[in-house]
N, C-alpha and C positions, 0 to 999 in steps of 0.2 A: 504496501498501500505505500506511494508517493506521497498524499496529501488527500487530504477531504474535504470539497466544499459542503457547508452546511446551509438549505433554504430559507430558515424562517429562524429572527434571533430578535426580539425587543431591544436591544441595546437602550435606546435613548428614550423608553418610558420609563425604564430602571434609573435611567440616571437624574432623569428628571424627581420621578416620584419618591422612589425608595435610599434620592444621592447615592447610586451604587457608582464606582471608581474601576471600567475594567481594569487598568491596566495595573492593578496590583492582583493577587495569587486570588485563587478562593477562598485558600486558608486564612488567609486576612482577615477578606471582610468577613466573612459567616462569625471569624473571634471581635469583628468592632462589631454588626449587627447582635451577637446575644445578649438575648436578655429583650432587646429590644421588639415593639410591634411589627419588623419586616417579616422575618422570618414564618413569624404566624400568621401573615398575609397572604404572603406570596411564597414561601419558602427557603429555604436554606441555599444561597445561590448556586448556581454549578458551571459559572464562567468567571475565567482569571487571563490575566496574560500569560502566565506560566503552564496554566492546561491548554493554551489555544498552542500552546510552542508543543509541550510532548503529545499534544494531539496529530498533531500533523493541519492542524484546519487553516486553510491558506484561504478559503473568499467564505465570506459569510454575506448572508443575502437580510441585510436589516431595517426592520419595519418603522416607517413614524406610525404612529398608534397613538389617540384618547380615544377615553367612552364616550358614549353620549350621554348626556344626563341622566335619561329615562333610566341608563344603567349603572348608575354611579356609585364606586366602591370611597367607603366611609374616609378612608386612606388616601384617593387621589381625588376630595371633591374638588379642589384648581385645575384638573388637567381633567375635568369635563367638558363638552361642548354642551349650548342648547339650538347652535342653530351654525350655518354654515360658514360662517363670517369667525363665528371662535374658535371652530374646527380649523379654518385656514392659519391662524394664530398656532394655533397652539402645533402643531403639525410642522411650520416655516421652523417655530425654533427647536426643533428637535430636529431637524434636517440642518441647521447652524450647524444643534450641538455634535452634529456627526463631522460637517468640516472641520470646527476646530479639535476633534478632538484630531485627526490626521494633521491637522496645522503643528498642534503642541505636543503629539509624539508621531513624529514622522517614522520613527523606529519601529514602533508596535501597531500602528494602524493606518493603512493608505484607501482613498477609498479610486472604486475601479470604476471607471466609464466610458472607458472602447476596451475593445478587439486588444488594442495596442497594450491597454496597461497592460492586460488581464493575460495580453502572452506575458509579458516583461514577469510579471509577478506567479507566474506557474513556470517558468523555465529557473525561476532563483529557485522554488519547491524541487524542482525535476531533476535540477545539479549538486540537489544534498542526494542524490539514489537512495534515501531510504535512512542516510544517517541522521544523529540526533542530533538535531535543528541547533542546543543551544549552544556548540560550536558555531555557528552563525545566525543570530537568526534576524531571522524572516516578518518583514510587517505582516498581518493580518488585513488581505483584503477586505473593504464593506463595497456592497453595490445598495444602493436606497431604495427601502419597495417603499408604495403605499400603501394601508393593508386600514381599508373604507374608504371611500372616495368622497366621504361627505364634504374635504377639505377643498375639490376644485368645485370654488365657485359656479365655475361655466367653463367649461372647453378650452377656452378662448386661454387662458390660465395656465393652459397645457405645457407652452412652451417654458415660463420661467419655473417650474417644478424640473422641465428637462434638463436645461441653462445651466440646475443648481445638483444637478445627478440623480435627478430619481430613473431609475428607467425599469421598475416595475409596478402594475397599479393589480390590486384587486379591490371591485367593486366593492365589494360586499364583510362588515363585520358580523355586524345586527342590521337587519332589513333599513333599507336608505329610498331618499328619491329617486336612486338608479333601478334599486332589483330588490326582491326577498338574500336574506341573510339567515345565521345563523340562530335555529329558535324560532321567526318572524318570515315565515313563508312566504313565496309571492314572484311574483313574472320579473323576465325581464321588462322597464319601464321603458316609454321612450326619454328621456332624458339619458336612459342608461345604453341606448341602441346612436344617440349624438355622439355620448363620454365614448366608446368604441370606434367611433366613427373616425374622432377627431385624433385616438389614441394609432388609432391604425396608421396616421400619416407620419406622424412621430417617429413610431417603430418601435410604441410599447409594448413589452412583452406582460398579458394577459395574464392576472391569475384566479385561479375560479375556488380557490379556499374559501368556505363561507357563506360564499353564494349560495342560496338554493339551487336544488337539483334544475327546478323547472325555468331559475333565469344561467342557470351556468348551459349550462344544454340548448338554450337558445344564441349563447352567446360562442359558442361554438357555431353555431353554424353561419352567423353574420361577420364573427371579428376573425380579415384576416390572416393577422399576425400568429408569431407564437405564442401557446397557448403552455400554464403548468397547473400544478396545482402545488406549491409551494410547502403544505403543511396538513397532509390531508390522510387518514387510513381508513381504512377499510371495515366498511357495515358490519359485510358480512361473519367478519371473525366473532365483532360482539354479537353474541347471542342476546336478544332478545330485545336490542333496542329499536329504537323507533323515532330518532330525530335528525336532523340533517344537514349534523354538522361533519360527520365523512360518507366515502361514495358508494356507492354500487358499482353491481358488478356491472350492469348497464353505462354507468357515469362513469366507469375505469374503463371501458371499452370503446366510447366515444371518447376519450382522452387520447387512449392509446391509434385509432384511427387520425386526431392530430397531430399523431409525433409530440405530446407533450409526456412529460416525467413528475413522475408523483414523488415527496419530500415526505415520508411520513413520521410520524411521533412516537419517541420513547416516554408517554407520557401514560402513568400505571391507568387513571380514570377512561384513555382513550384503546384501551388493551385489553386492557376485563371489564365487560359493562356490567356495576352495583358495585365496585370500588370505590372508594370513598375516600377522599385526605381525614388520615388518621386511623384509616386501617395498615394491616402490615406491611413494608415492602414485598417482602420473603413471598405474597400471594400473590407474585408476576417477576416472570424471567426475562433476561432478554432476551432467549426463544421465543417469550409471547411479541418480542419483537420486530426478530425477525421473520417472524409467520406474518406477518404484516407484506415486508418488500417479497416474501415470498410467494406468496398468493398473487401480485402482481403479476412478478414476474411468469407464475401458471398461464393467466391469462393470456399476456403478451406473447406469450411463447418463446421471449426473450429475458434479456437482463439489460433494454434500453428503456427502461420506461418508470424504473424505482429508484427510488433515491432517497437525502435523506434531508428530514426541516425538523430540525429537535425542536424549536419549540421553547428552548432549554431559561427559564428566568420570567417568560411567558403568563403569570400567574400559577405556576408552578413552581418545585424547589427540588433538593437531593429528598425530602419526605417521597413524593409524590412519581420518583422512577423508577424502571426496574432495580430490584436485588442485586446488585452487582457490580452499577452502574455510583459512581460518588462523581464525577464533571465532566465537564465535556470530554476531556481528556482519557476517557473512558469508551465512545463510539468505536474505536476499533477495536474492543472485542467484540463486537459481530462480524469481524474479518473469519477464525477459524469455526465458530456456528457453520458461517455460509459454507464454507469449505469443505465442512464434513458431508453437510443436504450436497455439494458435486459440485460448488459452483466453482469455474476457474478461476486462474485469477485477471486473467481478462475480465470475465463476468465483474467477480469484486470488485475490480477498478471502475468498470463502468458505475457501479451502485453509487460506489464510495466519493468518486468527483465527478468522470468524463461524462456523463450526462449533462448534468450541470453543465458541464466545461462547453459541449457541442450546444448547445442550447443559447446559453449565452454566448459564446461566439458567433452564432446566427444570428440575433439578435443586439448585438451590441453596434456602433457607428464604429468602424475604421480606426478614427481618433475624436477626442476630444475637443472642441472647439472653444 
């Protein structure tokens, strides 16, 4: 395994709401937060700079995200929006945070906005040839993504989001004026079609994670550009599940037809239906997680559509991940499990990085102007 690409992390949300500093180690952050409300609300962090290096996490797709006011969380009351103007302000501040993170710590984080920048970073990681990067630490690439498009007040604003580095857009988190979303079903609405049309002109990647299936299927038919599901699991493996957060077999097949990649989430609640925060971690294993990857590969008949979208620190932490995973540095533990299932080195490379790398290279501009 040369490196990993992780398609979903809520870094800016955690930096704003919980004041987390991802240049620190996981252990430092956990020690600083011990006894505070943060672990109780969000779990112990899974992310830190040394762990990125140890786990060979080369690129992360980092979200811009805020809660609609009706979904407000007591610790995040100042990070909720009542309308699109407030969403615009909150998301803009988070995007500025990613720029500052890269500018203030260029040895640790680098914004990736073009094929050339991605290629340069990947060449550094591949030149390590699997050796410890502690000898020659390499920045983690950050590709900004909008999760929930309420921050886009009008399609004309896509130009400014693009110029500041956003490359992926997920239309929904919950339902909104663009389409139905998680726990709030609904179709793709007229404003959603209008936004998709404008996104295609710029070359944005459409992320259907959190979109209601009815809306997502319509988007697959309408949107001509690259489509992904950055962080979604398989509903068929969640016995008794009847929500709209995860992917039906029909949805998976449609995504495969559009040559999409599906990032899977090692979150116990999304691996064992009925698991609740506070339940024992030992009830869920890493094998539960690899089962979702394997399921997608079996439907596809190959390994070119399954990948990782960890969603680490996205409302859950150490207390809610499979037994055997302590931080992001442990994602590589799925490699021997996949190997035991008969997956080749090429297959595993596809899942860990190559699938995301190929789709990003298709969609990113050659250079960032």
